[in-house]
C-alpha positions as CSV (number, residue, x, y, z in Angstrom):
1,X,-56.8,116.7,-16.5
2,X,-53.9,119.2,-17.0
3,X,-50.4,118.5,-15.9
4,X,-50.6,120.7,-12.8
5,X,-53.7,118.8,-11.5
6,X,-52.1,115.4,-12.3
7,X,-48.9,116.4,-10.3
8,X,-51.0,117.7,-7.4
9,X,-53.2,114.6,-7.3
10,X,-50.1,112.4,-7.4
11,X,-48.3,114.4,-4.8
12,X,-51.3,114.3,-2.5
13,X,-51.3,110.5,-2.7
14,X,-47.6,110.4,-2.0
15,X,-47.9,112.8,0.9
16,X,-50.7,110.7,2.4
17,X,-48.5,107.7,2.1
18,X,-45.6,109.5,3.7
19,X,-47.9,110.7,6.5
20,X,-48.7,107.1,7.4
21,X,-45.2,105.8,7.1
22,X,-44.1,104.5,10.4
23,X,-47.6,104.7,11.8
24,X,-49.8,101.8,12.8
25,X,-53.5,102.0,12.9
26,X,-55.4,100.3,15.7
27,X,-58.5,99.5,13.6
28,X,-62.0,99.2,15.0
29,X,-62.4,95.9,13.3
30,X,-59.5,94.6,15.4
31,X,-61.0,95.9,18.6
32,X,-59.3,99.3,18.5
33,X,-60.2,103.0,18.2
34,X,-59.1,103.7,14.7
35,X,-56.3,105.9,16.0
36,X,-52.8,105.9,14.6
37,X,-49.7,105.2,16.7
38,X,-45.9,105.4,16.3
39,X,-42.9,104.9,18.5
40,X,-40.5,107.8,18.1
41,X,-36.8,107.3,18.8
42,X,-35.3,110.4,20.4
43,X,-31.7,109.5,19.9
44,X,-29.8,110.9,22.8
45,X,-32.7,111.0,25.2
46,X,-35.8,113.2,25.8
47,X,-37.7,114.4,28.9
48,X,-41.4,113.6,29.2
49,X,-42.3,117.3,28.8
50,X,-40.2,117.6,25.6
51,X,-41.8,114.4,24.3
52,X,-45.2,115.9,24.9
53,X,-44.3,119.1,23.1
54,X,-42.8,117.1,20.2
55,X,-45.9,115.0,20.0
56,X,-48.2,118.1,19.9
57,X,-46.0,119.7,17.3
58,X,-46.6,116.7,15.0
59,X,-50.3,116.9,15.6
60,X,-50.6,114.2,18.1
61,X,-50.1,113.6,21.9
62,X,-48.3,111.1,24.1
63,X,-50.4,107.9,23.9
64,X,-53.1,107.3,26.4
65,X,-53.4,103.7,27.3
66,X,-57.0,103.1,28.5
67,X,-57.5,99.4,28.3
68,X,-55.6,96.1,28.5
69,X,-56.1,95.7,24.7
70,X,-54.6,99.1,24.0
71,X,-51.7,98.3,26.3
72,X,-51.0,95.1,24.4
73,X,-51.3,97.0,21.1
74,X,-48.8,99.7,22.1
75,X,-46.5,97.3,23.8
76,X,-46.3,95.3,20.6
77,X,-45.3,98.5,18.7
78,X,-42.6,99.2,21.3
79,X,-41.2,95.7,21.1
80,X,-40.6,96.1,17.3
81,X,-39.5,99.8,17.4
82,X,-35.8,99.4,18.0
83,X,-36.0,102.1,20.7
84,X,-34.7,101.6,24.2
85,X,-35.4,102.7,27.7
86,X,-38.9,103.0,29.1
87,X,-40.8,104.8,26.3
88,X,-42.9,107.7,27.5
89,X,-46.7,107.6,27.3
90,X,-49.2,110.3,28.2
91,X,-49.8,109.7,31.9
92,X,-48.6,112.2,34.5
93,X,-49.4,113.5,38.0
94,X,-50.5,117.2,37.7
95,X,-49.7,117.6,41.5
96,X,-46.3,116.0,42.1
97,X,-47.0,116.1,45.8
98,X,-49.7,113.5,45.4
99,X,-49.1,110.1,46.9
100,X,-47.5,107.8,44.3
101,X,-50.7,105.9,43.4
102,X,-53.0,108.9,43.4
103,X,-53.8,111.8,41.1
104,X,-52.7,110.3,37.8
105,X,-54.2,111.9,34.6
106,X,-53.9,111.4,30.8
107,X,-52.8,114.4,28.7
108,X,-56.1,114.2,26.8
109,X,-58.2,114.5,30.0
110,X,-59.7,111.0,29.5
111,X,-60.7,109.1,32.6
112,X,-57.9,107.2,34.4
113,X,-59.9,104.0,34.6
114,X,-57.1,101.6,33.7
115,X,-53.6,101.1,34.9
116,X,-50.9,98.4,34.4
117,X,-48.3,99.2,37.0
118,X,-45.3,96.9,37.5
119,X,-45.0,95.2,40.9
120,X,-44.1,97.8,43.4
121,X,-45.0,100.8,41.1
122,X,-45.8,103.6,41.3
123,X,-43.4,104.1,44.1
124,X,-42.1,107.8,43.6
125,X,-38.6,106.6,44.2
126,X,-37.4,110.0,43.0
127,X,-33.7,109.9,43.7
128,X,-31.4,112.6,42.2
129,X,-33.8,113.4,39.4
130,X,-36.8,114.5,41.5
131,X,-40.4,113.3,41.9
132,X,-41.6,110.4,39.7
133,X,-44.7,112.1,38.2
134,X,-44.5,110.9,34.6
135,X,-45.5,107.5,33.0
136,X,-43.2,105.2,31.0
137,X,-43.7,101.8,29.6
138,X,-41.4,99.1,30.9
139,X,-40.1,97.7,27.7
140,X,-39.3,94.4,29.2
141,X,-42.9,93.3,29.9
142,X,-45.4,96.1,29.0
143,X,-46.1,97.1,32.6
144,X,-45.8,100.8,33.7
145,X,-43.3,102.7,35.8
146,X,-43.5,106.1,37.3
147,X,-40.4,108.1,36.4
148,X,-38.9,111.6,36.9
149,X,-39.2,114.0,34.0
150,X,-35.6,113.1,32.9
151,X,-36.6,109.4,32.6
152,X,-34.9,106.2,33.7
153,X,-31.4,106.8,34.7
154,X,-31.5,110.4,33.5
155,X,-32.7,109.8,30.0
156,X,-35.5,108.0,28.2
157,X,-34.9,107.5,24.5
158,X,-38.3,107.1,22.9
159,X,-42.0,107.9,23.2
160,X,-45.3,106.6,21.9
161,X,-47.3,109.1,20.0
162,X,-51.0,108.8,19.2
163,X,-53.0,110.5,16.6
164,X,-56.8,110.7,16.5
165,X,-56.8,110.7,12.7
166,X,-54.2,110.4,10.0
167,X,-51.9,113.4,10.4
168,X,-52.6,116.0,7.7
169,X,-49.8,116.4,5.2
170,X,-48.2,119.8,5.0
171,X,-49.2,121.9,2.0
172,X,-45.6,123.3,1.6
173,X,-44.1,120.2,0.0
174,X,-47.1,119.9,-2.3
175,X,-46.8,123.5,-3.4
176,X,-43.1,123.1,-4.1
177,X,-43.8,120.1,-6.3
178,X,-45.9,122.2,-8.6
179,X,-43.6,125.2,-8.5
180,X,-45.9,127.3,-6.5
181,X,-44.2,129.0,-3.6
182,X,-44.7,132.0,-1.5
183,X,-41.5,133.6,-2.7
184,X,-41.8,136.2,-5.5
185,X,-39.4,136.4,-8.3
186,X,-37.3,139.5,-8.6
187,X,-37.9,141.5,-11.7
188,X,-34.8,142.0,-13.8
């Protein structure tokens, strides 16, 4: 193998390792779906819609929690993440005028067959931030809360992202490692 191929092979392995850094797989042999999950801290706060856009830009989506087992798995990740607030997950009401307990959907279009609402939720409390049409995890106990787009108290600071497969590493860092770029050298 020539040096370029050796570097490419080594870089591919490193990028795959980097792609899974911070991700946890819910393996089939553990009762899961083989998807990968991460809790992303958003620093100064993030709306549900911005969290969904950020998740899609990373090749994933806000997590869809479709069983008690998946709820427990995701909640364990949240508990160890260091984030705060009620982390966003992928539930929402496409029609905010729906009654609080009706019309909920997952961002993936999966059936809404499971819910884990906290006592008294969903309640569409609303307040100054508008209708509560977005789903957040209650970090205290793993139950759910309906929230306005701005989150709990005006800001939610993290979200749970789900990937159906390991995110593909970008080719750009790999090309840079072997000195291949899309920039042309200027002739002198």
